[in-house]
N, C-alpha and C positions, 0 to 999 in steps of 0.2 A: 442317379447319383450310384446307382451297382456299378458303371465304368469308371465313373468318379474316385468311386475309393480304391479300385483296384490300381488307378494309375497313380495314386500319392502312396499306397502301399508300396508300388512299384518304385518310387521316389526316393521313398529311406532306403533302398539300397545301393551301393555304394557299386563302382565298376565291375572289381570281382566279385561282387555277392552275386549283381546282375548274372554274370557269366557261369557262377553256378546254379544258380535259377534256371537258367537255359538248358543245363547239365541233367537237371533233378527232370524238366519236362520230358526232353529226350526221353529220359531211362523209364519216364511213366508211359510213354507211347510204346516203347518198345515192352513194356511188361504186358501192355494191355494187349497188343497182340499175341503176344505168347497165352496170354489168359484165354483169349478168344481161340487161338487154334486149342488150347487143351480141351474148351468145350466141343468142338466140332472132333477130335481127335477119336470121341467115343461111337460116333457115328456106325464105322463100318461092325465095331463089335455088338450095339444092339441090332443092326442091319440083318447080324452072322445069327444072333440067339433069337431073335422072332422069323427067320426064314430057314425054317427046316432044308428046304428044297432048294438053297441056293447053290450049290454046287452045279446043278442042271440046269439052272434058270438063265445061261449064257447073259448074267448081269455083270454090273463094275466089282460086284464082290466076288465071283465067280472067277474072273479073270484074277484077281487078287491072291484065289487059293491056288490056281495054277502055277502063276509066278510063283508063289512060296511054293511049292510041291518043288519045281524043277530046279529051281538056286537056293533054297536054304534046305529042302530035304523034307518038308510036310508033306506027312502020311496020309494022316485022317480027319476031318471035320472037326475032332475032340481037339487035337495039337495045334489045329488053327485058330480056334477058339482062346487057347491057351498063348497063342501068339500075339493075336491083336489084345486079349486082356492084358499080356504082361507092357505090349508097345505101349499101348494107353496110357497103362500105370507110369511107366517111366517117363512118358514125354509129359505129365501131369507133375510128377517131383520135380523134373528138369524145370518146369516153367515158376513152380511154388518155390525152389532154391532159388531163381534169379527176382523173383517178388520180395523171398526176406532179403536181400542184399540190397533192393531197392527201397525195403520200409527202413532200413540201416541208415543210407544213403538221405532220404529225406527229413527220418528226422534228425540225426545230424546237423543238416542245414539248416530247420528250424529255429532249435534250442542255441545254436552259433549265434543266429540273429539275435535274439533276445539277449546274449552276452554284449553283441556288437552293439544293440539299438543302446544299451544302460551305459558302456563306457563313453560313447558319443553324447546320450543328453550330460551326464557328470564333466566331461571335458568342456562343454558350452557353457556349464553352471563356472566350473572353474576357470574360465575365460574370463569372465565379465570383471566388473571392478568390484569392489568391497561395498561401496556403496549400495551398487543396483542388488547385492548379496543381501545386505541386512535390509534392505526395502522390501525382501520377499520373505515370507514367511517359510522357516527351517522346511516345517510338514511339505508344503507343497512339492519343495525338490525329492524329498525324500520317499514320498508319495509316488512320483514319477518315476523314478528311478526301479525302485523295487516294486510297486502294485503296479502301476501302470503300462512299465512294460510289459511283465508277465502277463498281464490282461491283454494286453494287445497280443504276444504271441501263441496265450492260449485259446483267446476268445475272439481270434482275426485272420493271426497269420497261419497259424495251422490249420482252421479249418479251409480257409482260400486253398494253399497248398492243396491240401486232399480233397477240395474241389474239383481242383484241375485233372488230379492222379486219376479219379474216379471218373470224370468226364470224359477220359481218355477211353475207358476200359467200357463204358458206356456205350461209345461213338463205334467202337471197334467190334464188341459184340454184335451189338443190332446189325450191323454191317453183315455180317456172316449171316445172322439169322434172318436175313431179308431174303438171303441166296438162297436158303435153305427152306422158308416157306414164308411166301411175301405174303399173305393175307394173315396168317397166324401173329407174324412180326409185328404189323401193323398193330392189330388189335391189340398187342401186350403193350406196344409204343404208346397209343394213345392212352390205356388204361395207369399205365404209369405216370405218364406226362400231367393227364387230367386229375387222378388224385392229387398229386402234389401240387398242381398250380393253384388250383381250386384251396386247397389248405393254406398256402402260403399266402395269398390274397386275401383270406380271412382272417388271418390273425397275424399282417402285415405290421398292420398299425399300432395290436399290443405289445407284438415285441420291439417296438422302434421305443415304445412308453418303459417299458424294462429295461431297455440298455441305458436311457435316461435316468431310469432310478439307481440304476446300479453306478452308472460313475457320481450321482449328486450323494449316494448313501456314502459310496468309499469315500469320496472325499471330507466326508462328514467323521466319518470313523478317524482317521488319519489325522484332522484336525484337532477332533475333543481328544484322540489319545495324549496328541503331543502336547496341548492346551493344559491337559491334567499333570504329565509329569514335569512338564517344565513348571508349574505354578503350583507344585504341590506343597512349598512351604504356606504359603497365603490360604490354599483350601484348607489346609490344617487348623491355620488361625481365627480361618472364620467358620470353620466348620460345614465344608461345603462338598464333602464326600457324595452326599445323596445328590445330591443336585448335577453335579460331574458324572457318576455314574449312569443317573439316566437319562445323561444327554445320548453319550456313548452306547448305554443299550436299546435306545429307539433307532438312530443310526446301525449300529450291527445287525439289528433283525430286519429293518428293510432291506439292508444289504442280502441277507440270506435269504428273505421271501423271495425278494425279486432273482436270485439267482437260482431257486428252487423251482420256481415259476417257469423261468426260460427253459431248464433242463426239463422238465414236464411236458411243456409243451413241444421241444425238441425231438421226444420220443414218439408222439403219438403218431407220426406219418409210418414211424416202424412197425406198428402195430396194425396198421390200417393195410399196409403193403402185404403184412402176413397175411390177412384175411383174404384180400385180393387175389393174391398167389396161390394159395391151396386152395381156397375156395374155387379157384377157375379151372386148377387141375382137378379137383376130384368133381365140377361140374361137366367137364368135356371129357371126361373119362366116361363117367355112368350113363352122358348123353350118346358117345359113339357106340359105347355097350348095348342102348338102347333100339338104336338103328341101325346096327349089324352083330353080325355073329361073330363069337369068341374070337374065330379065327381070323377072319380081317382084321379084327383089333389087335393079335398079336401080330402079324404083318406088315400092316399100314399105321397104325394106330403107336403102337407100345415105341418105336425107335423117335418117333417125334414125340411125345409125350414125356420120354427120358430127356431128348436131348433139352427143351424148354425148362423141366426141370432142374437141370445140371445148369442152365444157365439161369434161372431164377433166384438160385443159391450163388452165386455170383453178382447179380445183379441187385437183390435186394440191401446188401450193406455200400453198394457203390451209389444207387440210387440216394440213402440216405446220407452218406459224405456229401454229395451235391447237394440235397436239400439243407445238411448243416452248414456250408460254405455259405450258402446264398442267406440264411439266417443268420448265419454270425456275420455278415456283412452291412443286416439291416440292423443287430443288435450294437458291433462295435462302432458304427458310427461315429457316437459322441468321443470315442478313444483317441479316433486321427482329430 
């Protein structure tokens, strides 16, 4: 079902929109690569502040220091730290600016697809014969053009696009982390994937039922409202205000409660990941200090914990974006 829905969504795009979609994907890959580099760019700075004797250590950091001294005019350890910190900050700012540009392009692509799809639906409706048009309830076409198209964009297309862009970030960050610390990266990957997988498959059935309730109650809302407005004269003559109000109230409450239930279920993994990330960082820090002395912590573990802490800040929303996309495909299947 997962890939079938992705194919169906892709078929909604015309040739020009498909070209734009691939541009968005390429841009997402570039942004993901820069995001991963921005995480790794802090490594020299963390090593420099944790290894007080890096100048005499004959390490790669020492070589960087002497290269800067010969070519830039750095004389002291403090000036070298300022150079490293400033360089890291500049690169992070550059990566953030590129990311802002990509967010603008992605959001523009998503929202314009809503206008394009609504125009296609209306064009198809106007292209039918008059007999076909009068045989269909007017509330159905209104619901499709206004409500269903908006729901398709917000509940399906947007999460899918963000799932792809965030998925690219996850891949690049994990590849860089694997080269930095293989065993700890594998542990982090398994923790994230296991948590989201267990949660998704545990609540997949409930999310599907919520999606069905959202579609049926949304259709009822439009139908009851259209019948009420269209038959207001008869309602006034027969005193049926209470009945029609009750019918609409039932559908509206069912729609709102289903939407609230989905939003609640979608936020739970975010809270769980926060517990895993911060709990894991505290656990590993306390364990290392207990097994080793504080000097070893500063020299060996501080750079690692700093890298993974920064990576966690970037990975947590990315994982949530991927999960929201997978959940949206389950929830939005009835829309297709």
